[in-house]
N, C-alpha and C positions, 0 to 999 in steps of 0.2 A: 119622369114621374114614377114609373114603375120601380126604377132602381132606388129612388128615395123612399118609397113605401117599404121595399124589402129591407132597406137599411134600418128604418125605424122599427120594423117588426123584429129584426134580429137583435137590435139594441134592447128592445123591451124584453125579449127572451133572456138576454144576457143579465138584465137587472132582476129578473124574476127568479124564483126558486128552482134549483136543480131537481132532477127526478128523485123522488123519495125512495130510499132503499131500506130494506129490512135491516134492523139492528141485530147482528149476530154476536152474542156475548160468549166469551170463552173463559175457561178457568181450569185449575188443576188441584189435585189433592194427593196426599200421601198418608200412610198410616201403617198399623200393624194388626194382623188378625188376632182377635182374642178368643175365637172359637169358630167351629164350623167343620163341615165334612165335604170333601170332593168325591161325591159318590161315583161319578163316571169318568173322572180324570179330565174334567173341563180345563183345569189349569195345570195339567201335566203331572198331577199326583197319581200314584197307584190307586185303583178303585177303592173307595171308602176310607181314604186317608184323612187324617185330621189336618187342619190348616193353621192351628194355633202357632203364632210366632212368625208366620209368613209375612213378608213385606208387601204392602199394597200401594200401588200408584194408580192414578186415574186422571182422566180429563173429561170435561163436559162442555156442552155448547147448547145455547137456546136462542130461539128467535123471539124477540120481544113482541113482534106483531101477532104472534100466535097465542098470546096470553090476555086474559081479562082479569080485572082485580076488584076487590071489595075493600077499599081503604078504610082504616079505622085509626086515626091519630098517627102515632109513631109506628104502627104496624100495618102490614099489608099482606094479604094472601092472594096470590095469582094462580089462576087455573088455566092449564093448557087447553086450547080449543081446537087443536089440529094434530094429526099424526106427525110425529117427529119434532114436536115443539121443544122437547128436551131430550138430548142424546148424551148418554154417559158411557164412557169406555173404561172398564176396570181391567187392570193388569196385575197378575199374580204369577210368580215364577217365570216372568218374561212372556207369558201367554195372555192375550187380551180377549175380553168378551164385551160386546157392545149392547147396551140396553137402549132401545129406541121405543119410546112410549107410543101408545096407540090412543091418543086423545084422552089421556087420563093422567096428566102430570100436574105438579103444583110446585110453587116456590113461595116460601114464607120469609118475610123480612121484618125484623124488629130492631129499630134504631134507638130504642130506649136504653136505659142502663143495662138491661139484660143483654143486648147486642147478640142477636141470634139470626141464623139463616138456615133454612131447610130446603133441600131439593128432594123431590120424590118423582120417580118415573115407574110406570106400570105398563107392561106390554102383554097383550093377550090377543092371539090371532090363530086362525086355523085355515091354512090355504094349501090346497093340493096335497093333503095328508101330512103337512108339516105344521105342528102345533108349537106355539111360543107362549110360555107362561113365565115371564120374568118380572121381578120387582126389585127396586133399588131405593134406598133411603139414606140420606146423609143430613145430619143435624148437628150444628155447632153452636155453643153458647160460650161467650167469654166476657164475664162481668169484670174481671181484673183488668183486661185490656180491650175495651169496646172497639169493635172494628167495623160494624155496619153503620154507615153515616146517614142513611136515608132510606126511603122506601121505593126509590126508582130502580127498575130492573137494570138500567144502564148505569152502573157505578162500578168502581174498582175498590177492592179491599183485600186484606190478607190477615191471617191469624196463625199463630204457632202454638201447639199444645194448648188448645182452648180448655177452659175450666171443665166443660162438659161436652162430650161428643158421642154421637150415636151413628154408627155406620152398619148397615145390614143389607143383604141381598139374597135372593133366591132365584135359582134357574132350574126350571123343570120343563125342558123342551123334548119333543119327540121327532124322530125322522129328520136328522139324526138325534139320538138320545144324548142329552146334555143335562146333567143333574149335579148341582152344587148349591150349598147355602152356607152362610156364615155371618159373623159380626166382626167389626174392626174398630179400632180407636184411631182418631185423627192425630197426625203429627203436624201437618201443614194444610192450609186451604187458602187459595188465592183466586180472585176473579178480576178480570180486566174489563175496561169499558169497550164499547164497540169501536172498531177502527174507523177513522175518518173517511167518509164517503168521497170517492173521486168521480169527476164527471165522466160520462160515457163518451166514446169517440165521436158519436154523432153530436153530442152536446158541445164538445170542444170545437168541432168543425163549424157549427152554427155560431159559437162564440166568436171565432176568428172572422167569420163573414160579417157579423155585426160590427165588430171593431173596424174592419176595413171599410164598410159602408159609411159608418159615422165619420171616419177620417176623410173619406172622399167628399162628403157633403161639406165638411169644414174647409177643405182645400178650395172647392168651388166658390164658397162664400168669400174666402180670402182673396181670390182672384178678382171677383167682382168689386 
């Protein structure tokens, strides 16, 4: 009887939903600096050098479970509700700087004819004498080739040389001193959906036990 109960329990678990996992969405972008100054050599420039013409590449990632939204038809504005909800890594001259928001990020999606997406991350903290004051904004609009297909955070899209793009950042950190700010125009932007969740080892083991238990019960019934 005990074995039969365990088999049914395992089978029920097998048919039930797997452990819910956070949806981590990743993407990338590239562009060209249209203005700005690397005051302290954050990106390898001599102090107070201009960055116009420098190539920009970057990646971003966000956790869909850390955002809340205020839907409005074909548009949706999501607000980050936890530190690290949106993380952006910017690379210029082969040197990277990561913007990790401090519960003050947002994502805007517009799937109308305007076809627009905006990512904004703001980091501000002061711990142990180290101050971080970073902001990042990326906004793309492409009416000629609409690329945003809905208002779900978990979607994939891409655009190249959008009609309108705004990229800007500022870095004013101390201890160590990191200071740079500038603007860039987008060349490419892409975002992929969350990877398919895979069962954890414990779930797989229980799944196997459930199958074995159900098979055992069927064999006993066939013998009888």
